[in-house]
matplotlib code that plots the C-alpha trace (Angstrom):
import matplotlib.pyplot as plt

x = [6.1, 9.3, 11.5, 14.8, 17.8, 17.2, 13.7, 15.3, 17.8, 14.9, 13.0, 16.1, 17.1, 13.6, 13.5, 17.0, 16.3, 12.7, 11.5, 11.6, 13.7, 16.5, 16.3, 16.6, 19.8, 21.1, 20.4, 21.6, 18.3, 15.5, 12.6, 10.3, 12.1, 12.0, 8.3, 7.8, 9.9, 7.8, 4.5, 5.9, 6.8, 3.4, 1.6, 3.4, 2.8, -0.8, -0.5, 0.8, 4.3, 4.3, 2.0, 1.5, 0.3, 3.1, 6.1, 8.8, 7.6, 7.1, 6.9, 3.6, 3.7, 4.1, 6.9, 8.6, 8.5, 10.2, 12.8, 13.7, 14.4, 16.5, 18.5, 19.2, 20.0, 21.7, 24.7, 25.5, 25.2, 27.4, 30.0, 30.0, 30.3, 33.3, 34.9, 34.4, 35.9, 38.9, 39.3, 39.0, 41.6, 43.9, 43.7, 42.1, 41.9, 43.1, 46.7, 46.7, 50.2, 51.4, 55.1, 57.0, 60.1, 60.1, 62.7, 60.9, 58.6, 61.4, 62.1, 58.4, 57.2, 59.2, 58.0, 54.3, 54.8, 56.0, 53.2, 50.5, 51.5, 51.1, 48.0, 45.9, 42.8, 44.3, 43.3, 46.5, 46.8, 49.6, 49.3, 52.2, 52.3, 54.2, 50.9, 49.1, 49.8, 50.3, 50.7, 47.5, 45.8, 47.2, 45.7, 42.3, 42.5, 42.5, 45.7, 47.2, 51.0, 53.3, 56.9, 59.0, 62.5, 61.3, 59.8, 57.6, 56.0, 52.3, 49.5, 48.5, 51.2, 54.2, 57.3, 59.1, 62.6, 63.0, 66.6, 69.5, 70.7, 73.4, 72.7, 75.6, 76.9, 76.4, 78.3, 79.6, 82.9, 84.2, 83.2, 86.0, 84.5, 84.8, 88.5, 87.7, 87.4, 84.3, 82.4, 81.5, 79.0, 81.2, 81.6, 78.0, 78.2, 79.0, 77.0, 73.6, 71.9, 69.3, 66.7, 63.3, 60.4, 60.2, 60.4, 64.0, 63.2, 62.5, 65.7, 68.6, 71.2, 69.6, 68.4, 71.5, 74.2, 73.6, 71.1, 73.1, 76.3, 74.4, 75.5, 73.4, 74.1, 74.4, 71.0, 68.5, 66.6, 63.7, 63.2, 60.5, 62.2, 65.4, 66.3, 66.2, 68.3, 70.9, 70.8, 71.4, 74.2, 75.8, 75.9, 77.6, 74.6, 74.4, 75.1, 72.7, 72.4, 70.5, 70.0, 72.7, 70.2, 68.7, 72.1, 73.5, 74.4, 76.0, 79.3, 79.7, 78.8, 81.6, 79.5, 78.9, 80.7, 79.4, 81.1, 80.4, 79.1, 81.8, 84.7, 82.4, 79.5, 75.8, 73.5, 69.7, 67.0, 63.7, 60.6, 57.1, 54.5, 51.4, 48.6, 49.8, 46.7, 47.5, 51.2, 50.8, 48.1, 49.5, 49.6, 51.0, 53.7, 54.5, 54.7, 57.2, 59.3, 59.4, 60.1, 63.2, 64.4, 63.9, 66.5, 69.1, 68.4, 68.6, 72.0, 73.2, 71.8, 69.3, 66.4]
y = [39.1, 40.5, 37.5, 38.1, 35.9, 35.4, 34.0, 31.4, 30.5, 30.1, 27.7, 25.6, 25.5, 24.4, 21.7, 20.4, 20.6, 19.3, 21.8, 25.5, 25.0, 23.2, 25.6, 28.6, 27.1, 26.6, 30.2, 31.5, 33.4, 32.9, 30.6, 33.6, 35.6, 32.6, 32.2, 35.9, 35.3, 32.3, 34.2, 37.2, 34.9, 33.3, 36.6, 37.7, 34.5, 34.3, 30.5, 28.2, 27.0, 24.3, 21.4, 22.5, 19.2, 17.1, 16.0, 16.6, 19.8, 19.4, 21.8, 22.2, 22.0, 25.8, 25.5, 22.9, 25.3, 27.9, 25.3, 24.5, 28.2, 28.4, 25.3, 26.9, 30.4, 30.0, 27.9, 30.5, 33.3, 31.5, 30.8, 34.5, 35.5, 33.1, 34.6, 38.2, 37.2, 35.7, 39.0, 41.0, 38.8, 38.7, 34.9, 34.9, 37.2, 37.4, 37.6, 37.9, 38.6, 40.1, 39.6, 42.0, 39.9, 36.9, 35.0, 35.5, 32.6, 30.2, 32.2, 32.8, 29.2, 28.2, 31.4, 30.6, 27.0, 28.2, 30.8, 28.3, 26.2, 29.2, 30.8, 28.0, 30.2, 33.0, 32.8, 32.9, 33.5, 34.5, 36.6, 37.4, 41.2, 41.6, 40.9, 44.0, 47.2, 45.7, 48.8, 50.5, 47.1, 47.2, 50.7, 49.4, 46.5, 43.9, 42.5, 42.8, 42.7, 43.4, 42.1, 44.6, 45.9, 49.4, 51.3, 54.3, 57.1, 56.3, 57.5, 54.8, 52.4, 51.3, 49.7, 47.4, 46.2, 42.5, 41.7, 42.8, 40.6, 40.7, 40.3, 38.1, 37.1, 33.4, 31.6, 28.3, 27.4, 27.0, 30.6, 33.1, 35.5, 32.8, 33.7, 37.3, 38.2, 40.3, 41.5, 45.0, 46.4, 46.1, 42.4, 41.9, 43.5, 40.4, 38.0, 36.3, 37.3, 34.9, 36.6, 36.1, 37.2, 40.6, 44.2, 45.5, 48.2, 45.5, 43.5, 44.5, 43.8, 46.4, 49.0, 48.9, 48.2, 48.0, 50.9, 53.5, 52.4, 52.4, 48.8, 46.4, 42.6, 40.8, 39.2, 38.6, 35.3, 35.2, 32.0, 31.3, 28.9, 29.4, 25.7, 26.1, 29.3, 27.4, 24.4, 26.8, 28.6, 25.2, 24.2, 27.6, 28.8, 32.2, 34.0, 35.3, 37.6, 36.2, 37.0, 35.4, 33.6, 31.9, 30.5, 29.8, 26.3, 27.4, 28.3, 24.7, 23.3, 22.6, 23.5, 27.1, 30.0, 33.2, 36.5, 39.9, 42.6, 45.4, 45.4, 46.7, 44.4, 45.4, 45.4, 45.5, 45.4, 43.6, 45.2, 44.2, 46.9, 46.8, 49.2, 51.2, 50.2, 46.5, 46.5, 45.8, 43.1, 40.0, 37.7, 40.4, 41.1, 37.4, 37.0, 39.9, 38.3, 35.0, 36.8, 38.3, 35.0, 32.5, 33.9, 33.8, 30.1, 29.6, 31.2, 29.0, 25.9, 25.2, 24.9]
z = [131.4, 132.8, 133.5, 135.2, 135.5, 139.2, 138.3, 136.1, 138.8, 141.2, 139.0, 138.4, 142.1, 143.2, 140.5, 141.5, 145.3, 145.3, 147.8, 148.9, 152.0, 150.2, 147.2, 149.5, 150.9, 147.4, 146.5, 149.9, 150.6, 153.1, 152.4, 152.8, 150.2, 147.9, 148.3, 147.4, 144.3, 143.3, 143.8, 141.8, 138.9, 138.9, 139.1, 136.0, 134.1, 135.2, 135.7, 138.4, 137.9, 140.6, 141.7, 145.2, 146.8, 145.4, 147.5, 146.4, 144.9, 141.2, 138.3, 136.4, 132.6, 132.5, 135.0, 132.8, 129.9, 132.1, 133.3, 129.7, 129.1, 132.3, 131.3, 127.9, 129.0, 132.4, 131.2, 128.5, 131.1, 133.6, 130.9, 130.0, 133.7, 134.0, 130.9, 132.2, 135.6, 133.7, 131.9, 135.1, 136.9, 133.8, 133.5, 130.1, 127.0, 123.4, 122.1, 118.3, 117.1, 113.9, 112.8, 110.7, 111.0, 108.6, 110.5, 113.8, 113.3, 114.3, 117.4, 118.3, 118.4, 121.5, 123.1, 122.5, 123.6, 127.0, 127.1, 126.3, 129.3, 131.6, 130.1, 128.6, 128.6, 126.4, 122.7, 120.7, 117.0, 114.6, 111.5, 109.1, 109.6, 106.3, 104.5, 105.9, 107.8, 111.2, 113.3, 112.1, 112.7, 116.3, 116.8, 115.5, 118.0, 115.2, 116.5, 120.1, 119.6, 116.7, 116.5, 114.6, 114.3, 113.3, 116.2, 115.4, 117.5, 117.5, 119.8, 122.2, 121.2, 123.3, 121.9, 124.4, 123.6, 123.4, 122.6, 120.4, 117.5, 114.9, 111.2, 110.0, 106.5, 105.7, 103.0, 101.9, 103.5, 99.9, 99.0, 98.4, 100.9, 103.6, 103.9, 105.0, 108.6, 107.8, 104.7, 103.5, 101.1, 98.1, 98.6, 97.7, 94.3, 92.4, 94.5, 94.2, 97.5, 98.9, 101.1, 102.5, 100.4, 102.0, 100.8, 100.7, 103.2, 105.8, 105.2, 107.4, 104.6, 102.4, 105.0, 107.1, 104.5, 100.7, 100.2, 102.1, 100.2, 96.9, 96.2, 94.2, 94.3, 91.0, 91.6, 94.4, 95.0, 97.4, 99.4, 102.0, 104.4, 106.4, 105.9, 102.2, 102.3, 104.2, 101.8, 98.8, 100.7, 101.5, 97.9, 97.1, 95.0, 96.8, 100.0, 102.7, 105.7, 108.6, 112.3, 114.4, 116.6, 113.4, 112.4, 115.8, 114.7, 111.4, 113.1, 114.1, 110.7, 108.3, 105.2, 106.4, 107.7, 109.3, 109.2, 110.7, 108.5, 108.5, 110.9, 113.7, 113.0, 112.9, 115.9, 115.6, 118.2, 118.1, 119.6, 120.7, 120.0, 122.2, 123.0, 126.0, 128.1, 127.5, 128.2, 131.9, 131.6, 133.4, 130.4, 128.1, 130.6, 130.9, 127.1, 126.9, 129.6, 127.7, 124.5, 126.1, 127.7, 124.9, 122.5, 125.4, 125.9, 122.1, 122.1, 124.9, 123.2, 126.0, 123.5]

ax = plt.figure().add_subplot(projection="3d")
ax.plot(x, y, z, "-o")
ax.set_aspect("equal")
plt.show()
């Protein structure tokens, strides 16, 4: 037998409609065309699929077997067709994100909350990009977007600028360095520096300040959570360097102070890396717009 999807739809429509005339209307074909389809199916099966003298038209036992097959296969086929239509129209898809910026989890969650409301059919997942090579994974289509502050030139990959941020020095208000208008590399030499558990090359304080100046802090302590870093700093058990948007409330908290790094300050930019062919997909473009706007709202205190 050579059963086609249209044959399964025919069997289901006749069963649901109870007659050829009504079934033909459901399928949007003529009754004559439907009769030819039924005869063709029966010729292939070698058995009758309908009890001809019954009103409404009923399926034979063989027809019932074919109906069960139709009821099993057609819903899966229709779900797949709907999924493909969503992909074609840009309403659904996959957005698996890798983050090379440890502090970015706190910024990204409000972004994804807004994104989820607008694109409920997009499958969203987050992977800590620091645990694997995120950009090669992006090229292999294992992830769909990488958040990074270190753009590279890679075939088929586009880096879109999201927003600029300033790494700032954070210390207890009782710390001696709190009296300075800004800090420099040499100020870290005798300090216990509290950082995220990230390679030094990925930490702004090292890549942009300490390593070029060949300055080593007295000790480095790695801490996973921003809240814990701030608690330690508040108790004067170390100093930290964090993005300004992470510590936006610190400036108004009496236990902390923030200071620029060097008299000119440091400015860094965060990027979203995507495959070039995906950059203009509607939900990808919307996510990038949200990613640019949410930090501005955070700075203003709107979130």
